[in-house]
Structure formats: structure tokens, C-alpha cells
SEMARVO-641927 format. One line per 5 residues: their letters; for each residue y, x, z of C-alpha. Coordinates in nm, 2 decimals, padded with zeros to 4 digits. Layout:
A) Y:X:Z; ...
***
This chain:
MQAAG) 02.85:-00.10:00.29; 02.73:00.06:-00.03; 02.39:00.13:00.12; 02.37:-00.24:00.20; 02.43:-00.33:-00.16
SLKKK) 02.75:-00.52:-00.13; 02.96:-00.26:-00.32; 02.70:-00.05:-00.49; 02.68:-00.11:-00.87; 02.33:-00.21:-00.96
RRRNL) 02.15:-00.07:-01.26; 02.06:-00.33:-01.51; 01.70:-00.33:-01.62; 01.53:-00.60:-01.83; 01.21:-00.76:-01.72
AKVTG) 01.06:-00.68:-02.06; 01.11:-00.31:-02.00; 00.95:-00.33:-01.66; 00.64:-00.54:-01.72; 00.61:-00.60:-02.09
LGALG) 00.64:-00.97:-02.04; 00.91:-01.18:-02.21; 01.17:-01.37:-02.01; 01.40:-01.64:-02.14; 01.76:-01.55:-02.16
YQESN) 02.04:-01.72:-01.97; 02.04:-02.10:-02.02; 02.35:-02.28:-01.89; 02.18:-02.61:-01.88; 01.94:-02.48:-01.61
DAFDI) 02.21:-02.30:-01.41; 02.25:-02.51:-01.10; 02.33:-02.40:-00.75; 02.46:-02.57:-00.43; 02.52:-02.33:-00.14
QQLYS) 02.51:-02.62:00.11; 02.14:-02.67:00.03; 02.04:-02.31:00.10; 01.80:-02.30:00.40; 01.86:-02.67:00.44
GGGGG) 01.51:-02.75:00.56; 01.36:-03.09:00.49; 01.68:-03.29:00.48; 01.70:-03.50:00.17; 01.52:-03.26:-00.04
GAIWE) 01.22:-03.48:-00.09; 01.42:-03.76:-00.25; 01.59:-03.52:-00.48; 01.26:-03.37:-00.58; 01.12:-03.72:-00.66
DQADG) 01.43:-03.81:-00.86; 01.40:-03.49:-01.06; 01.03:-03.54:-01.11; 01.10:-03.88:-01.28; 01.32:-03.70:-01.53
SSTRS) 01.66:-03.79:-01.38; 01.92:-03.56:-01.24; 02.15:-03.58:-00.94; 02.50:-03.46:-00.99; 02.79:-03.41:-00.75
GSITR) 03.09:-03.32:-00.96; 03.00:-03.04:-01.19; 02.72:-02.91:-00.97; 02.37:-03.01:-01.07; 02.11:-03.02:-00.79
PTRAP) 01.81:-02.82:-00.91; 01.45:-02.92:-00.89; 01.36:-02.85:-00.53; 01.06:-02.92:-00.32; 01.08:-03.01:00.05
YPPTG) 00.97:-02.77:00.32; 00.61:-02.76:00.41; 00.50:-03.05:00.63; 00.42:-02.97:00.99; 00.07:-02.94:01.12
NDPEW) 00.11:-03.28:01.30; 00.13:-03.47:00.97; -00.21:-03.65:00.95; -00.20:-03.70:00.57; -00.13:-03.33:00.52
GATRQ) -00.40:-03.23:00.76; -00.64:-03.46:00.58; -00.55:-03.30:00.25; -00.61:-02.95:00.38; -00.94:-03.05:00.53
SSATG) -01.06:-03.22:00.21; -00.97:-02.92:00.01; -01.16:-02.70:00.24; -01.47:-02.91:00.21; -01.45:-02.94:-00.16
STSSY) -01.36:-03.31:-00.19; -01.04:-03.43:-00.35; -00.77:-03.63:-00.19; -00.53:-03.88:-00.35; -00.24:-03.75:-00.14
IPSGY) -00.07:-03.43:-00.23; 00.27:-03.35:-00.07; 00.56:-03.40:-00.30; 00.64:-03.08:-00.49; 00.32:-02.90:-00.39
PPPAE) 00.05:-02.76:-00.62; -00.29:-02.92:-00.61; -00.53:-02.77:-00.35; -00.76:-02.49:-00.45; -01.10:-02.60:-00.58
PGSSK) -01.40:-02.42:-00.44; -01.50:-02.13:-00.66; -01.16:-02.11:-00.83; -00.96:-01.79:-00.84; -00.70:-01.94:-00.60
AERPC) -00.97:-02.02:-00.35; -01.12:-01.67:-00.38; -00.78:-01.51:-00.33; -00.61:-01.71:-00.05; -00.40:-01.40:00.05
LLSKN) -00.32:-01.32:-00.31; -00.50:-00.98:-00.28; -00.81:-00.94:-00.50; -01.16:-00.91:-00.36; -01.15:-00.54:-00.44
AVSRL) -00.84:-00.49:-00.23; -00.98:-00.69:00.06; -01.31:-00.50:00.05; -01.12:-00.17:00.06; -00.94:-00.28:00.37
KQVCI) -01.28:-00.37:00.53; -01.42:-00.03:00.43; -01.13:00.15:00.58; -01.16:-00.04:00.90; -01.53:00.03:00.92
VGALV) -01.49:00.41:00.85; -01.20:00.42:01.09; -01.41:00.27:01.36; -01.70:00.51:01.30; -01.48:00.82:01.34
WALPW) -01.26:00.68:01.62; -00.95:00.67:01.40; -00.86:00.30:01.39; -00.92:00.08:01.70; -00.94:-00.23:01.47
RYDAK) -01.18:-00.46:01.30; -01.13:-00.69:01.01; -01.21:-01.06:01.08; -01.33:-01.23:00.76; -01.29:-01.58:00.91
TRRVE) -00.92:-01.55:01.01; -00.85:-01.29:00.74; -00.66:-01.08:00.99; -00.70:-00.73:01.14; -00.79:-00.77:01.50
RWSPG) -00.75:-00.52:01.78; -01.05:-00.41:01.99; -01.10:-00.54:02.34; -00.89:-00.36:02.61; -01.20:-00.18:02.74
LHRVW) -01.30:-00.04:02.40; -00.94:00.05:02.34; -00.93:00.26:02.66; -01.25:00.43:02.55; -01.10:00.49:02.21
SAIWW) -00.78:00.64:02.36; -00.98:00.88:02.58; -01.20:01.00:02.28; -00.89:01.03:02.06; -00.71:01.26:02.31
AFAVQ) -01.03:01.47:02.35; -01.06:01.53:01.97; -00.68:01.58:01.94; -00.69:01.87:02.19; -01.00:02.01:02.03
NTVLL) -00.84:01.99:01.68; -00.53:02.16:01.81; -00.73:02.45:01.95; -00.93:02.48:01.63; -00.61:02.48:01.43
GYQFY) -00.50:02.79:01.62; -00.83:02.96:01.52; -00.78:02.85:01.16; -00.44:03.02:01.15; -00.60:03.34:01.30
SFFAR) -00.88:03.33:01.04; -00.63:03.27:00.76; -00.40:03.56:00.84; -00.70:03.79:00.89; -00.82:03.69:00.55
VQLDN) -00.48:03.76:00.39; -00.49:04.12:00.53; -00.82:04.19:00.36; -00.80:04.34:00.01; -01.11:04.22:-00.18
GSYRP) -00.94:04.19:-00.53; -00.90:03.81:-00.53; -00.70:03.55:-00.36; -00.96:03.28:-00.41; -01.10:03.32:-00.05
VFMNS) -00.75:03.31:00.08; -00.68:02.97:-00.09; -01.02:02.84:00.03; -00.93:02.95:00.38; -00.59:02.78:00.34
FCVFW) -00.75:02.45:00.26; -00.93:02.45:00.59; -00.60:02.52:00.76; -00.45:02.22:00.57; -00.74:02.00:00.68
YLYSI) -00.66:02.05:01.04; -00.29:02.01:00.98; -00.35:01.69:00.79; -00.58:01.56:01.07; -00.33:01.63:01.35
SLNTT) -00.03:01.50:01.16; -00.20:01.18:01.04; -00.36:01.11:01.37; -00.03:01.16:01.55; 00.14:00.92:01.31
MHMYR) -00.14:00.67:01.36; -00.12:00.69:01.74; 00.25:00.64:01.74; 00.26:00.35:01.48; -00.08:00.19:01.51
DKFRI) 00.05:-00.14:01.65; 00.32:-00.16:01.39; 00.07:-00.09:01.11; -00.16:-00.37:01.23; 00.12:-00.62:01.28
YINTL) 00.26:-00.54:00.93; -00.08:-00.59:00.77; -00.13:-00.93:00.94; 00.23:-01.02:00.85; 00.17:-00.94:00.48
LAFNE) -00.16:-01.14:00.48; 00.01:-01.44:00.65; 00.31:-01.43:00.42; 00.09:-01.43:00.11; -00.14:-01.70:00.25
KNVER) 00.15:-01.94:00.31; 00.31:-01.88:-00.03; -00.01:-01.90:-00.22; -00.07:-02.24:-00.07; 00.28:-02.35:-00.13
YVLTL) 00.35:-02.23:-00.49; 00.04:-02.10:-00.67; -00.13:-02.31:-00.93; -00.40:-02.05:-01.04; -00.46:-01.68:-01.02
DELGD) -00.70:-01.65:-01.32; -00.68:-01.31:-01.50; -00.43:-01.18:-01.25; -00.49:-00.80:-01.22; -00.39:-00.55:-00.95
HGQAI) -00.17:-00.25:-01.00; -00.24:00.07:-00.82; -00.59:00.09:-00.95; -00.57:00.47:-00.92; -00.60:00.41:-00.54
LKCAV) -00.82:00.11:-00.52; -01.08:00.22:-00.76; -01.04:00.60:-00.75; -00.87:00.75:-00.45; -01.04:00.54:-00.17
PANFI) -01.40:00.58:-00.30; -01.33:00.95:-00.37; -01.20:00.99:-00.02; -01.52:00.86:00.13; -01.72:01.10:-00.09
QLCLS) -01.48:01.38:00.02; -01.58:01.30:00.38; -01.94:01.37:00.30; -01.85:01.68:00.10; -01.66:01.82:00.39
CTLYL) -01.97:01.80:00.61; -02.18:01.94:00.32; -01.94:02.23:00.29; -02.01:02.32:00.66; -02.38:02.27:00.64
FMPYQ) -02.42:02.49:00.33; -02.17:02.76:00.43; -02.16:02.78:00.81; -02.13:03.16:00.80; -01.79:03.15:00.63
PWYLT) -01.51:03.31:00.84; -01.31:02.98:00.88; -01.59:02.84:01.09; -01.64:02.94:01.45; -02.02:02.94:01.39
SYIYS) -01.98:03.24:01.17; -01.98:03.45:01.49; -02.31:03.32:01.62; -02.50:03.17:01.33; -02.72:03.35:01.08
PDNPK) -02.97:03.22:00.82; -03.25:03.28:01.06; -03.12:03.04:01.32; -03.26:02.68:01.32; -03.06:02.41:01.14
WWLIP) -03.01:02.20:01.46; -02.76:02.46:01.57; -02.53:02.31:01.32; -02.53:01.95:01.46; -02.23:01.99:01.70
GALQE) -02.03:02.15:01.42; -02.13:01.89:01.17; -02.02:01.62:01.42; -01.69:01.79:01.46; -01.64:01.80:01.08
WVMAG) -01.74:01.44:01.05; -01.49:01.32:01.31; -01.20:01.55:01.20; -01.24:01.48:00.83; -01.32:01.11:00.89
QTVAV) -01.00:01.05:01.09; -00.80:01.22:00.82; -00.96:01.02:00.54; -00.94:00.68:00.73; -00.57:00.71:00.81
FCLLA) -00.50:00.85:00.46; -00.67:00.56:00.29; -00.50:00.31:00.52; -00.15:00.43:00.44; -00.23:00.43:00.07
WITVS) -00.38:00.08:00.09; -00.07:-00.05:00.27; 00.17:00.09:00.01; -00.03:-00.04:-00.29; -00.09:-00.39:-00.14
HGNCV) 00.28:-00.43:-00.05; 00.39:-00.32:-00.40; 00.14:-00.56:-00.57; 00.24:-00.86:-00.36; 00.62:-00.80:-00.39
EFWLM) 00.59:-00.74:-00.76; 00.39:-01.06:-00.81; 00.64:-01.29:-00.62; 00.95:-01.13:-00.77; 00.80:-01.16:-01.12
EAHQG) 00.71:-01.53:-01.06; 01.06:-01.60:-00.91; 01.23:-01.41:-01.19; 01.47:-01.64:-01.38; 01.32:-01.76:-01.70
NDTGY) 00.98:-01.60:-01.66; 00.71:-01.87:-01.65; 00.37:-01.71:-01.65; 00.18:-02.02:-01.55; 00.06:-01.89:-01.21
TIDSL) 00.31:-02.08:-01.00; 00.50:-02.41:-01.00; 00.84:-02.44:-01.15; 01.02:-02.49:-00.82; 00.97:-02.12:-00.74
RESHT) 01.20:-02.04:-01.02; 01.50:-02.22:-00.88; 01.80:-02.05:-00.74; 01.76:-02.17:-00.38; 01.39:-02.09:-00.36
AIELY) 01.44:-01.76:-00.53; 01.70:-01.65:-00.28; 01.50:-01.76:00.02; 01.19:-01.57:-00.12; 01.39:-01.26:-00.19
RSLQV) 01.54:-01.26:00.16; 01.18:-01.29:00.30; 01.07:-01.00:00.09; 01.36:-00.80:00.22; 01.24:-00.85:00.57
LTGLL) 00.88:-00.77:00.48; 00.99:-00.45:00.30; 01.20:-00.36:00.60; 00.89:-00.39:00.82; 00.70:-00.16:00.59
NECIS) 00.98:00.10:00.59; 00.99:00.09:00.96; 00.62:00.17:00.97; 00.58:00.44:00.70; 00.92:00.58:00.61
PLAFP) 00.99:00.79:00.92; 00.67:01.00:00.92; 00.38:00.85:00.72; 00.52:00.86:00.37; 00.67:01.21:00.39
IMKMI) 00.34:01.33:00.54; 00.14:01.16:00.27; 00.35:01.31:00.00; 00.32:01.66:00.15; -00.05:01.63:00.19
NWTAV) -00.10:01.52:-00.18; 00.12:01.81:-00.30; -00.03:02.09:-00.09; -00.39:01.98:-00.14; -00.35:01.95:-00.52
VSCGY) -00.20:02.30:-00.54; -00.46:02.47:-00.32; -00.76:02.28:-00.46; -00.64:02.32:-00.82; -00.61:02.70:-00.78
VLIRS) -00.96:02.73:-00.63; -01.10:02.50:-00.90; -00.96:02.70:-01.19; -01.06:03.03:-01.03; -01.42:02.89:-00.99
MNQKF) -01.48:02.83:-01.36; -01.76:03.09:-01.36; -02.08:03.17:-01.19; -01.92:03.10:-00.85; -01.91:02.73:-00.92
IDEFP) -02.29:02.73:-00.96; -02.35:02.97:-00.67; -02.15:02.76:-00.42; -02.28:02.42:-00.54; -02.26:02.15:-00.40
AIMTY) -02.01:02.26:-00.14; -01.77:02.37:-00.41; -01.74:02.00:-00.52; -01.49:01.97:-00.23; -01.22:02.11:-00.44
PFGVI) -01.24:01.90:-00.76; -01.26:01.59:-00.55; -00.96:01.71:-00.36; -00.77:01.72:-00.68; -00.89:01.38:-00.78
VCGSC) -00.82:01.22:-00.44; -00.47:01.36:-00.39; -00.37:01.34:-00.76; -00.47:00.97:-00.79; -00.33:00.88:-00.45
GYGML) 00.01:01.05:-00.51; 00.04:00.88:-00.85; -00.07:00.54:-00.72; 00.17:00.53:-00.43; 00.47:00.66:-00.62
QISAE) 00.40:00.44:-00.92; 00.37:00.11:-00.74; 00.68:00.19:-00.53; 00.88:00.27:-00.84; 00.77:-00.05:-01.01
MFDIA) 00.87:-00.25:-00.71; 01.22:-00.10:-00.73; 01.25:-00.18:-01.10; 01.13:-00.54:-01.07; 01.37:-00.60:-00.78
TSFLN) 01.66:-00.46:-00.99; 01.56:-00.69:-01.28; 01.53:-00.99:-01.04; 01.88:-00.95:-00.90; 02.03:-00.89:-01.24
SWSQT) 01.86:-01.21:-01.38; 01.99:-01.43:-01.11; 02.34:-01.27:-01.11; 02.39:-01.41:-01.46; 02.54:-01.74:-01.35
RHKNL) 02.86:-01.94:-01.36; 02.84:-02.01:-00.98; 03.05:-01.76:-00.78; 02.86:-01.83:-00.46; 02.53:-01.74:-00.62
RRIMT) 02.67:-01.42:-00.77; 02.81:-01.33:-00.43; 02.48:-01.38:-00.26; 02.29:-01.18:-00.52; 02.55:-00.90:-00.50
SCSIL) 02.51:-00.88:-00.13; 02.13:-00.83:-00.16; 02.01:-00.47:-00.16; 01.74:-00.37:-00.39; 01.39:-00.35:-00.25
RIYVG) 01.29:00.01:-00.21; 01.05:00.24:-00.02; 01.22:00.53:00.16; 01.08:00.88:00.21; 01.21:00.96:00.55
RFYFV) 01.59:00.95:00.56; 01.61:01.16:00.25; 01.57:00.94:-00.06; 01.39:00.64:-00.20; 01.12:00.62:-00.47
TISTT) 01.21:00.56:-00.83; 01.04:00.64:-01.16; 01.21:00.98:-01.17; 01.04:01.06:-00.83; 00.70:01.03:-00.99
ITYFQ) 00.79:01.25:-01.28; 00.96:01.52:-01.07; 00.67:01.52:-00.82; 00.40:01.59:-01.07; 00.62:01.83:-01.27
KTFDY) 00.67:02.04:-00.96; 00.31:02.02:-00.86; 00.18:02.15:-01.20; 00.45:02.42:-01.20; 00.33:02.55:-00.86
IIDCI) -00.03:02.55:-00.97; 00.05:02.76:-01.28; 00.27:02.99:-01.07; -00.02:03.04:-00.82; -00.26:03.12:-01.10
VTFP) -00.03:03.37:-01.27; 00.09:03.53:-00.94; -00.24:03.55:-00.75; -00.54:03.71:-00.92
***
């Protein structure tokens, strides 16, 4: 029961400490709640909304009925259908459903962000789907018209499955060779552990590829269903509550603007590393290739590097995008529904007790779907990848601050980009997850300050939104601090211990 939140004592955290925005304190005049109206559907809500809009109030004893809009009209409503059609064509209609914001004007920020996500976030999703299709990692495509991620046709999906299994077997065999090469390099005494760490990074590449591809193969349908659910949830609520989205920024820019583009560059660098250094012992071509051989001998190996590294990068970027997009959306809706926090982005009815409870319950379901997708395997694997790659690449980068950096250029650029990719991705994922936990805590605390016992009971029964790492723990601010502290400690220990 404590895990469900009914008995667990929640930590109080002010919204100002979380976001830097001010929120009004508790106001008893606005404290109104009627549990009979919760999830009541259309009912008599429209009349109550119209009365409240005229400035009057409806009272039943000591309980004041809050401002509340009716549920969305059904698609069979001709007036509502005409309103949506006129807003899509750019014309205005005199009819707007009671309690609804005006339709988005063409060219406005609301029209450009129908799913709440920014253009940058949507373009990153498109890019991940394109790269995933090119390397046979994601059997999906992004449909710009429906704004959904669609699955390939059954025939293409069967072809994808056959190719996926072929590369999975091939990567498993090559992983065995990578371990053999690594242990052989460890036994050599050449006065430096730098080649050992370079060899270990190749071992990690294959481990990352096999683990991420296995996760993707097991949860691919859940990932796609979750993405479409998130887009549909945002699309419905943007249409229902949002007035404008001008100057609304995205959090998690470390992933959207840094980690994802750097990952695509890392894909090219991985192929460059092979093309410039095919004689290194961690490649099978080192047994048959010499500088006198023609370059076309390297085409099969370059294709293998492209697919192996591309599958790793595509799934890696997809999981990072899912985490950041979920955190951004949940944080926006919780901040807008936070009691006393009017930012001007949404209508006032979103900041009523009934609407806030229903929205929070919906976000609980959405977060539960996310945890079902990423918590068992994906998030622990991502965290381990970020940690091990930063340590190994950081060691090689620091040990290359001499003539070796110039001698091995441009292949040596793999390692600084590895630090940038995994450092920014780890920070972005943990930061946005921790911020979501804090804003959820502040949201529950703000609505728990009420004189209505039923409302306090409902808020006490709500568990805080959180992202779990396996079955071990969930992400908070301290998780980010501890993660990077341990990472830098291990890099320093490696530099001091291994010459």
C-alpha cells in the first residue's frame, strides 16, 4: 500500500523551487469540490459552465460547484464538425463549444504544434525512424498526415524479421571474436593500457548492439503503441485546453539538440574508424588485409559496421526520445493544472479540481505504459551503456592528448563523440525524469491543501509519477548527481591505475 501512495508520506516541494515560476498560495474562495461530479461526463455540466461564465455561482449547501466545461462533443455533432472543418481551412466560425478555447489559427504556434511537441522533437522522431529503416532496426515509418508511427506492411515486416535474425546471429559470432581479441590484447605488455581500452570499446559496441536490438525485438510493438498513445493524448488535450503555445520551450535539449545529432555523426565515425584502421586486431580483416590490398575489400566490413552501429544508434536515440518527450509532456500538463499557476497557455477550467484529478489519473496511466515499455530492460541498459561508454571513451580521449590524436585522425574522433553522446544522453534522460518526479510531487501537494476531505483522500491515494530503473529504484535529482559523480570517479581511477 505504501508503494501505491496511500500511506507513504509525500515530500513537499514548492512549484517555485521546481520551475522558477510563481504560483498563488491557497485561496479558500476558489476551493470548491463535489465528488459526485468527478467523471460525470456531459450531464448538466454545460449549464453550470454557462452560469459560471455569466459571473454567477451555483451552490449546494456549503459546496461551490467550480467552473467546469462539458466533455468534448461527439464526432456526430454537426456544429462541432463544422467548427473543426472551418478551423482546418483557415476560416472562422461563429460557433465554439461552450468552455472550449478558440480553434487554432493557421500559422499560429498552436497550429504548428498540434501534438504539443515542438518541430524539433517531431523532426528528431522522423530522423530516428528513417535511420532505423535504413539499418533494419525499426520496422516503422512516421506518417506526417496522421501524425502517427505506422508499422510496415506484413510482407516487409517478414523481410525485416529475417534480416534482423541474420544480423543478430552474425553480431553474436563477432562478439565472441571481440572477447577473444580483447583478452589477447590484455595479455600483451606494450607499456600502455590505451589499446586495451580501445579494444574494450569495440567489445562494448557489440554488447550494446545485441542488448538494444534484443530489447527492441521484445518491446517493439509496445514502443510504437506508446508513442502513438502519447501523440493522441497530447493532440486531444491541446485541442481541448490550450489557448496558445507561444514561447513554449522544450526541456531535454541535451538530447534533442546534442545527443541525437551526435549519434548520427557517431554512426559515420564508426564506419570511418574501420575504413582508416582495418588492420587493427579487433577487426577480422586484420588477418587478411594489408595496405597493398584494394579498398573494395573493405566494403563487406563497412556494411557490417554500418548496420551494427546503425541499429545501436537508432534504438539508442529512440529510447532517449521517448523518455524526453514523455517528461516534457507530463511536465507541461502538470504545470498547467497546478493549483494557482496560470501561465496563459491554457484555459482556466484546466486548473479546477475535477479536471486536475482526471488529468492526473490519465497521466498516471500514460506513465504506467511508459514504465511497462522501458523499465524492465531499456532504461537499465541505457544507463549502463552511458556509464561504460563514458568511462572507456574518456580514458582513451585523455590518453590521446598527444601525437596519437593527430596520427589516428579522423578515426580517433570516435572517442570524444562517444563522451559527448553518452554524457549528454545520460544527463538528459535522468534530468527530465527527475523534473517530472518533482513537478508531480508539487502538483499533489498543491491540491492537497484543501478543506474538502474527499479531495484530500483522492490526492493522498495518488502515487507520484516516476520512472523506474528495473525493479531497483526510481529516478530523482539525487540519481543524476550520484550517476555523474561515480562516472567521473571511475574515469579518474582508470587514469591513475592504468598507464
